[in-house]
Each structure stands twice: as structure tokens, then as C-alpha cells.
C-alpha positions in Angstrom: 22.0 -2.0 2.7 23.3 -4.1 5.5 21.6 -7.2 6.8 21.9 -8.1 10.9 20.5 -11.8 11.4 20.5 -11.5 15.1 19.2 -8.8 16.4 16.1 -10.4 18.6 17.6 -13.6 18.9 20.8 -15.6 18.0 18.8 -18.4 18.1 17.5 -19.2 14.5 14.0 -20.8 14.9 10.3 -20.0 14.7 8.2 -18.2 17.2 4.6 -18.9 17.9 2.3 -15.6 18.2 1.7 -15.3 21.6 -2.5 -15.8 23.0 -3.8 -12.5 21.9 -4.7 -10.2 25.7 -8.3 -8.8 25.3 -10.0 -6.9 22.0 -6.7 -4.9 20.4 -7.8 -1.2 18.6 -6.2 -2.3 14.2 -5.6 0.0 11.8 -5.7 -1.2 8.1 -4.8 1.3 5.7 -4.9 1.5 1.9 -4.2 3.2 -1.6 -6.4 2.7 -4.3 -5.5 4.6 -8.2 -6.8 5.0 -11.7 -5.8 6.5 -15.4 -8.4 7.9 -16.5 -7.6 9.1 -19.6 -3.8 10.0 -21.4 -3.6 12.5 -22.8 -0.4 14.1 -25.0 0.7 18.1 -24.6 1.5 20.0 -26.8 4.0 22.2 -25.1 6.8 25.6 -26.8 6.8 23.1 -29.8 7.5 20.3 -27.5 5.2 17.0 -26.7 4.1 16.3 -23.0 3.1 13.4 -22.3 0.7 13.3 -18.8 -2.5 11.2 -17.2 -6.1 12.5 -15.4 -5.9 9.9 -13.0 -7.3 9.7 -10.0 -6.9 8.1 -6.1 -7.9 7.6 -2.9 -7.2 5.5 0.9 -8.8 4.4 3.7 -8.3 2.9 6.9 -10.5 -0.2 8.2 -10.9 -0.2 11.2 -11.5 -4.0 13.2 -11.2 -4.6 17.6 -14.7 -3.4 17.5 -17.9 -6.6 16.7 -18.3 -5.0 12.9 -16.1 -3.3 11.3 -15.8 -0.1 9.1 -14.5 1.9 7.6 -12.8 4.9 9.6 -11.4 7.6 6.7 -11.0 7.4 2.9 -9.7 10.6 0.5 -9.8 10.3 -3.0 -8.3 13.0 -5.2 -8.3 14.0 -8.8 -4.9 14.1 -9.8 -3.2 16.0 -14.0 -0.1 14.5 -14.4 2.3 16.5 -17.0 5.8 16.0 -17.9 7.9 18.5 -18.7 7.6 20.4 -15.5 4.4 21.9 -17.8 1.4 22.7 -14.4 -2.3 23.0 -15.2 -4.8 21.9 -13.8 -8.6 20.7 -15.1 -12.3 20.7 -14.0 -14.4 18.7 -15.8 -18.2 18.6 -15.9 -20.0 15.6 -14.9 -24.5 16.7 -15.5 -24.7 18.6 -12.5 -21.6 18.0 -10.6 -17.6 19.8 -10.8 -14.4 17.4 -10.3 -11.1 19.3 -10.1 -8.6 17.5 -11.0 -5.3 19.1 -9.7 -2.3 20.0 -10.8 0.6 17.6 -10.5 4.3 18.7 -12.8 6.5 15.8 -13.2 9.9 16.7 -13.9 10.2 13.3 -16.4 8.5 12.5 -19.2 7.6 9.4 -21.2 3.9 8.0 -20.5 6.2 5.6 -17.6 7.2 8.6 -15.7 3.4 10.2 -15.2 2.5 6.4 -14.1 4.8 6.3 -11.5 4.5 10.3 -10.6 0.8 9.0 -9.7 1.9 6.6 -8.0 3.5 8.0 -6.1 1.0 9.8 -5.0 -0.4 7.4 -3.5 1.1 5.8 -1.4 2.5 9.3 0.1 -1.0 10.4 0.8 -1.1 6.5 2.5 2.0 7.6 4.6 -0.3 10.4 5.8 -3.3 8.8 6.4 -2.4 6.5 8.3 0.5 9.0 10.3 -3.0 11.0 11.2 -4.0 7.8 12.4 -1.8 6.3 14.1 -2.5 8.1 18.0 -5.7 6.2 17.3 -5.4 2.9 17.7 -3.0 0.0 19.3 -1.1 -0.9 15.4 -1.8 0.3 12.3 -1.0 -2.4 9.5 -0.4 -1.0 6.6 -0.4 -2.4 2.6 3.1 -2.5 1.6 6.2 -1.2 2.5 7.0 1.9 5.0 8.9 3.5 2.2 7.3 6.8 2.6 6.1 6.7 6.2 8.3 9.4 8.0 7.4 8.9 11.9 9.3 6.9 13.2 8.4 6.0 16.0 4.5 5.3 15.5 3.1 1.7 15.8 2.9 0.9 12.4 3.9 -2.0 10.5 4.2 -2.8 7.1 2.6 -5.7 5.3 4.7 -6.1 1.9 2.1 -10.0 0.8 4.4 -10.4 -2.7 8.3 -11.9 -1.5 10.1 -9.9 -4.5 13.9 -10.4 -2.5 14.4 -13.0 0.1 17.2 -10.8 1.7 18.1 -13.1 4.2 21.0 -15.7 3.2 19.5 -19.3 1.6 20.7 -21.2 5.2 17.9 -18.6 7.6 15.1 -18.2 4.6 15.1 -21.9 4.5 12.5 -21.6 7.8 10.3 -19.4 5.3 8.7 -22.2 3.9 8.4 -24.5 7.3 6.5 -21.7 8.8 3.8 -22.9 10.7 0.0 -20.7 10.9 0.8 -17.9 13.5 4.7 -18.2 13.9 7.3 -15.5 12.1 10.5 -15.7 11.9 12.6 -13.5 15.0 13.9 -9.8 13.8 16.1 -9.0 11.3 17.5 -5.8 11.0 17.8 -4.2 7.3 20.3 -1.2 7.1 20.0 1.3 3.7 20.3 4.6 5.8 17.4 6.1 4.4 14.9 3.8 5.9 16.7 1.5 8.4 13.6 -1.6 9.1 13.4 -4.7 11.2 11.4 -6.6 9.0 9.9 -10.7 10.1 8.6 -13.6 7.5 4.5 -14.7 9.0 2.1 -16.8 7.9 -1.0 -16.1 8.2 -2.7 -19.4 6.3 -1.4 -22.5 4.8 -0.8 -23.0 1.2 -3.2 -25.6 -0.6 -1.2 -28.4 -2.4 -1.1 -26.4 -5.7 0.2 -23.7 -4.0 4.0 -22.2 -3.7 5.3 -23.7 -0.4 5.6 -19.5 0.4 1.6 -18.7 -0.6 0.2 -17.5 3.2 3.3 -15.5 3.8 3.2 -12.2 4.5 7.3 -10.3 4.7 6.5 -7.2 7.6 9.0 -3.8 8.6 8.8 -1.6 12.1 11.5 1.1 11.1 13.5 0.4 14.0 13.3 4.1 14.9 10.3 2.5 17.1 12.5 0.8 19.2 14.4 -3.6 19.6 11.0 -3.8 22.3 8.6 -2.0 20.5 9.0 -4.1 17.2 9.1 -6.7 18.8 5.7 -6.3 20.7 4.7 -5.0 17.2 5.8 -8.8 15.8 4.3 -10.8 18.2 0.9 -8.7 17.7 0.4 -9.3 14.2 1.7 -13.2 14.5 -1.4 -13.1 17.9 -3.7 -11.3 15.1 -2.9 -11.4 11.2 -4.0 -15.0 11.0 -7.7 -14.2 11.7 -7.5 -11.9 8.7 -6.3 -14.2 6.0 -8.4 -14.7 3.2 -9.9 -17.7 0.9 -9.6 -18.0 -2.9 -13.7 -18.1 -2.7 -13.4 -14.8 -1.7 -10.2 -12.9 -3.3 -7.7 -14.0 -6.2 -4.9 -12.7 -4.1 -5.8 -15.4 -1.4 -4.7 -15.7 1.4 -1.9 -12.8 1.6 -4.3 -10.3 0.5 -6.4 -9.8 4.3 -9.9 -9.8 4.5 -9.8 -5.7 5.5 -7.4 -4.6 2.9 -9.8 -6.6 0.2 -12.8 -5.1 2.0 -11.2 -1.7 2.3 -10.3 -2.5 -2.3 -13.6 -2.5 -3.0 -15.4 0.3 -1.3 -11.9 1.9 -2.6 -12.4 1.5 -6.0 -16.5 2.2 -5.6 -15.4 5.6 -4.2 -13.6 6.8 -7.2 -16.5 6.4 -9.6 -17.6 5.5 -12.9 -14.9 5.0 -15.2 -16.5 5.4 -17.9 -18.4 8.8 -17.1 -15.3 10.3 -15.8 -13.5 9.0 -19.3 -16.1 10.9 -21.9 -16.2 14.2 -19.5 -12.8 14.1 -20.0 -12.9 13.3 -23.7 -15.7 16.0 -24.7 -13.6 18.2 -22.2 -9.9 18.0 -24.2 -12.1 18.9 -27.4 -12.8 22.1 -26.2 -10.2 22.7 -24.9 -6.4 24.2 -26.8 -3.7 22.5 -27.0 -5.0 19.1 -25.3 -5.3 16.1 -27.6 -7.0 12.9 -27.1 -4.2 9.8 -27.3 -5.3 7.5 -29.4 -3.2 5.0 -28.6 
């Protein structure tokens, strides 16, 4: 991985978000996944790990007097390790719930869980790509790792700062950022998902919080072009602070933006009652040859 710091300006200083002109049509995209039941399958004398998993992805549109849910997609998946492919239809009352087959080449509890997580991230990216032409900008919760369209106006929003990327002398600017200010763009070049990044403060930290509370790392694909990435960075600095959450509404405040928090609640609702689904799956497992409920 190669880092280029002076792609926007050699003057490394905090940049304010310009005053937004007019109403902007924004979309926020996120996903939620849930393990309904862990299972073990007997296949040719081998134990195969698997899970019944559910996932939902959706979008919130802002820019009108009232925010609204744009589109929500729900998938049910049966993830089985060792490349085993099998689907199941579960009955809940008069409803039939189809869990589609999704074979996983590896075979461990962590591998099948990772496959469900990857499936959700792919679904998020597909939804974002399908909606990108209908908004001034799409903000995708998380990095753009699975986003294949490199020239669309999409910004990945990373809430948890696992690594600084910048050298200490440049990263020292980040905790000093004021609300609505960002760092200049810098480039992360890895040959796979080259991207422009910037840090942005959406809210001031409370006295008990770390100085980085309220700071997001945002990214846009390099294929979008430097000027377009600058426009998106300015747009994010102008508008995202308006959507910062508060600890009264969200324990992950202020980084978990209000549209994302509302979308997460709706996605969990669309996934259905977990107890009903688990009981229905367990009834099915007792009737299915070769499948046993994992007592763990």
C-alpha cells in the first residue's frame, strides 16, 4: 500500500465545509444481518458447519421536507461450509420462508459467519450502485471495498478508526478538527481499490469522550477523479454534521448518523421476529435427515 498526502494541497491544514447552496438529494445506504440458527450437517462422513442467516439492505433519502426509506431488500441464506450447497424452505404459520443455498469453500463457524457478512456487504454495494444515478451523492455505511462502479458519486463512511493511515505529523491535525472541518484529501493506493480519503468532524466530543469522537474517515474511489472527489469532500463537510446523532438517541453517537440509525431500526424490523424464525427452523431440522441443531 502506498500513501500520497499532497494530492489536494501541499498546505496540510483544516478545511471548512462551504455553505451549501440549495437542497441536496442524498441517499444513505446500510445493511443489517442476523444469524437465525447455527447448524451442523453430516456430509459423506464429515461434519460441516453452517448457519441460517438473514440480511437486509436499504436506503434513506433526504433532501425533501421529510426523510423517507427509498428501497429495502431482504435475503435469507443457508451458508454451509466445505462447498456444500443446500436450500431450505421454512414454514411459519401460513408463510413460507426460503433460505437460498450459499456454499462456502472453507469450513468453520467463523468462515460461514464471514460469508454472511460478505454477502451483506455485496448487497449494500449492489443497492448503492443501482440508486447512484438518482441522488447527488450516496453515503454508504462502511468502506467502498465491494463497490465496483468507480465513477459514481458514492462516499464510504467509516465510523470506527482502526488505523490512522497518515504519519503522526499529519494525523495530529485530525483530533484538532472543529465541527464541519475536514483534512485535505489523501490517496491510498493498493492496486485494488485505490481511493481518496479524508477525515471529517461531524460533532464536538463530550468531555468524557476521546478527542477522536465525532470524527469520520470518508473515502471515494480514485477513478471518480480528483475534482469530483473534492466536491464530495466539500459536500460531506457541509451537510453531514447536520446528521450527527446524540447519545440520547444512539449509544454510538455522534458517529452513527441519524439516517443510518433510523435505517438500522427499520432493517431489523424487516428481518422479522428472531424467536419465531428460530423455532420454525428447529422444527424443520428435526424433520430433515442429516441436519442437527448445534447445542452450543
